[in-house]
C-alpha positions in Angstrom: -25.0 -41.0 72.9 -24.5 -38.7 69.9 -26.7 -40.5 67.4 -29.4 -37.9 67.6 -29.4 -36.3 64.2 -29.1 -39.5 62.3 -31.7 -41.2 64.4 -34.2 -38.4 64.1 -34.0 -38.5 60.3 -34.6 -42.2 60.3 -37.2 -42.5 63.0 -39.5 -39.7 62.0 -41.3 -41.8 59.3 -41.5 -44.8 61.8 -43.1 -42.7 64.5 -45.6 -41.0 62.2 -46.9 -44.5 61.4 -46.5 -46.0 64.9 -48.4 -43.1 66.5 -51.4 -44.3 64.6 -51.3 -47.9 65.8 -53.8 -49.2 68.2 -52.4 -52.0 70.4 -51.1 -54.5 67.9 -49.3 -56.2 70.8 -50.2 -55.6 74.4 -47.3 -54.4 76.6 -48.5 -56.9 79.2 -47.1 -59.7 77.1 -43.5 -58.4 77.3 -41.1 -60.4 79.5 -40.5 -59.6 83.1 -37.1 -58.2 84.0 -35.6 -56.7 87.1 -35.1 -52.9 87.1 -33.1 -51.4 90.0 -31.0 -48.5 90.9 -30.6 -44.7 90.7 -31.0 -42.7 87.5 -29.0 -39.5 87.3 -29.0 -37.3 84.2 -27.0 -34.1 83.8 -27.4 -31.3 81.4 -24.2 -30.5 79.6 -25.3 -28.0 77.0 -28.2 -27.7 74.5 -29.5 -31.1 73.5 -26.5 -32.7 75.3 -27.3 -34.9 78.3 -25.1 -37.2 80.3 -26.2 -40.3 82.2 -24.1 -40.5 85.3 -23.4 -43.9 86.8 -23.5 -43.8 90.6 -22.6 -46.2 93.4 -26.2 -47.4 93.1 -26.3 -47.6 89.3 -29.3 -48.1 87.0 -29.4 -51.8 86.1 -31.8 -54.1 84.3 -31.8 -57.9 84.1 -33.9 -58.9 81.1 -36.0 -62.1 81.2 -33.6 -63.7 78.7 -30.3 -63.0 80.4 -28.5 -64.0 83.5 -26.4 -60.9 83.6 -27.8 -57.4 84.4 -27.3 -54.5 82.0 -25.5 -51.7 83.8 -25.0 -48.6 81.7 -21.7 -46.6 82.1 -21.4 -42.8 82.3 -22.2 -41.7 78.7 -24.0 -39.2 76.5 -27.7 -39.9 76.0 -30.5 -38.0 74.2 -33.3 -40.0 75.9 -35.8 -41.1 73.4 -34.8 -39.7 70.0 -38.3 -38.4 69.3 -38.8 -35.4 67.0 -40.1 -32.2 68.5 -43.3 -32.4 66.5 -44.3 -35.4 68.6 -43.5 -34.0 72.0 -47.0 -32.6 72.5 -48.4 -36.2 72.3 -48.8 -37.6 75.8 -46.3 -40.5 76.2 -44.0 -39.4 73.4 -41.6 -37.0 75.2 -37.9 -37.7 75.0 -37.8 -38.6 78.7 -41.2 -40.3 79.1 -39.5 -43.7 79.4 -36.2 -42.2 80.6 -34.4 -45.3 82.2 -35.5 -47.4 79.2 -34.0 -45.0 76.7 -30.8 -44.8 78.7 -30.4 -48.6 78.7 -31.3 -48.8 75.0 -28.7 -46.1 74.2 -26.1 -48.0 76.1 -26.8 -51.2 74.1 -26.3 -49.2 70.9 -23.1 -47.8 72.3 -21.7 -51.2 73.2 -22.6 -52.7 69.8 -21.5 -49.8 67.6 -18.5 -48.4 69.5 -17.3 -51.7 71.0 -17.4 -50.4 74.5 -16.3 -53.2 76.9 -19.3 -55.0 78.5 -20.0 -58.4 80.1 -20.1 -61.1 77.3 -23.9 -61.7 77.6 -24.5 -57.9 77.2 -22.0 -57.5 74.4 -23.7 -60.3 72.5 -27.2 -58.7 72.5 -28.5 -58.4 69.0 -30.8 -55.8 67.4 -34.0 -57.7 68.1 -33.0 -58.3 71.7 -32.1 -54.6 72.2 -35.8 -53.8 71.3 -37.0 -56.5 73.7 -34.9 -55.0 76.5 -36.5 -51.5 76.0 -39.9 -53.2 75.9 -39.2 -55.0 79.2 -37.8 -51.9 80.9 -40.8 -49.9 79.8 -43.1 -52.6 81.2 -41.2 -52.4 84.5 -41.6 -48.6 84.6 -45.4 -48.9 84.0 -45.8 -51.5 86.7 -43.8 -49.3 89.1 -46.4 -46.5 88.5 -43.9 -44.2 86.7 -45.7 -43.9 83.4 -49.0 -42.0 83.1 -49.4 -41.9 79.3 -48.6 -45.4 78.1 -47.3 -45.4 74.5 -44.9 -48.3 75.0 -46.4 -50.4 72.2 -46.0 -47.6 69.6 -42.4 -46.9 70.8 -41.4 -50.6 70.7 -42.8 -50.9 67.1 -40.8 -47.8 66.0 -37.5 -49.1 67.4 -37.9 -52.5 65.7 -38.2 -51.0 62.2 -35.7 -51.0 59.4 -34.9 -47.4 60.2 -33.6 -48.3 63.6 -31.8 -51.4 62.3 -29.9 -49.3 59.8 -28.5 -47.3 62.6 -27.6 -50.4 64.5 -25.7 -51.8 61.5 -24.0 -48.5 60.6 -20.4 -47.5 61.4 -20.3 -44.8 64.1 -18.5 -41.5 63.9 -15.8 -40.5 66.5 -18.3 -38.0 67.9 -20.9 -40.7 68.4 -18.5 -42.8 70.5 -17.1 -39.9 72.5 -17.2 -40.1 76.3 -18.3 -37.2 78.5 -16.1 -35.3 80.9 -17.9 -35.2 84.3 -15.1 -34.4 86.7 -15.6 -30.8 87.9 -11.8 -30.1 88.0 -11.3 -31.6 84.6 -14.2 -29.6 83.1 -12.7 -26.4 84.6 -9.3 -27.3 83.2 -10.8 -27.7 79.7 -12.9 -24.5 80.0 -16.2 -26.4 80.1 -19.1 -25.1 82.2 -20.3 -27.2 85.2 -23.0 -29.7 84.4 -26.4 -29.5 86.1 -28.4 -32.4 87.4 -31.9 -32.5 85.8 -33.0 -36.0 86.8 -32.2 -37.8 90.0 -34.4 -40.6 91.3 -34.3 -44.2 92.6 -36.4 -46.8 90.8 -39.2 -47.8 93.3 -40.4 -51.4 93.6 -43.4 -52.4 91.4 -46.8 -51.6 92.7 -48.9 -54.6 93.8 -52.3 -54.9 92.4 
């Protein structure tokens, strides 16, 4: 999704404060959802990434929905985390990759009116943050997160800065859909994409 510049400008102050928090709410209290499928991310060009929906798509059924959330092929920037924070363990743009993809998709559905199942289309701002929290919890429990900054990230995406983006009108660029067909990209003079992430969500580890 092409919300990167606007989101960076708004989320910088939130992350500066959130990065100093010490466990206001434990991630273990977040709801339990069901995370499944394959996550494929392609590099298009500088700072432009594409989540590619496959025949085994990334999906997540939150604790409060009966319908799973299944992102479509779309642009994503992972977590919109400013570069100054990338050196902090747990705050890289792809530290919670699938969670960020699903969160981007919910913003796309809400702001660009992309068709989605009724339950998914009705998700509000607070619920979008809850979804990211629950996906993050699933990733931690599956052993995919070494540096757990989920509480700080969830705090940041619940701030007024994030709500302002949720409530704002999108630009045409922000709602643009990527071209992924090799033949169509060649016809348009676009370079081939490169796959940079490709993995299947494993089942949670049993303790």
